[in-house]
C-alpha positions in Angstrom: 18.4 7.9 7.3 14.8 7.1 8.0 13.7 4.8 10.8 12.9 2.0 8.4 16.3 2.3 6.7 18.1 2.3 10.0 16.1 -0.8 11.1 16.9 -2.6 7.9 20.6 -1.6 8.1 20.9 -3.0 11.6 19.1 -6.2 10.7 21.4 -6.8 7.7 24.5 -5.9 9.7 23.6 -8.1 12.7 22.6 -11.1 10.6 25.6 -10.8 8.3 28.0 -10.9 11.3 27.0 -14.5 11.6 27.4 -15.2 7.9 23.7 -15.3 7.2 22.1 -13.0 4.7 18.5 -12.1 5.6 15.9 -13.1 3.2 13.0 -10.9 2.1 10.7 -13.0 4.4 13.1 -12.3 7.3 13.0 -8.5 6.6 9.2 -8.5 6.2 8.8 -10.4 9.5 11.3 -8.3 11.5 10.1 -4.9 10.2 6.4 -5.5 9.6 6.6 -3.7 6.3 5.7 -4.9 2.7 8.2 -5.9 0.1 8.0 -2.6 -1.9 8.8 -0.5 1.2 11.8 -2.7 2.0 13.1 -2.7 -1.5 12.9 1.1 -1.6 14.7 1.5 1.7 17.5 -0.9 0.6 17.8 0.9 -2.7 18.2 4.2 -0.8 20.9 2.7 1.4 22.8 1.4 -1.6 22.6 4.7 -3.6 23.9 6.6 -0.6 26.8 4.0 -0.4 25.9 2.9 3.1 25.4 -0.6 1.9 27.0 -2.5 -1.0 26.6 -6.0 -2.3 29.8 -7.9 -3.0 29.0 -10.3 -5.9 32.1 -12.4 -5.5 31.6 -13.2 -1.9 27.8 -12.9 -1.9 27.7 -10.8 1.1 26.9 -7.2 2.2 29.7 -4.6 2.7 29.3 -1.8 5.2 
């Protein structure tokens, strides 16, 4: 897991504990990266099954 992926994972995990899904603006502000880099990192996390989106509950699964 790269540093950016680890950082995004922790941000999503910590924010979702309080029932708030981070927006793209939240992730951009907290990581200092552009949208393309964030999307690529999230896609990598999802393909490695470290993150999954639950469509019914509209929340992340870890």
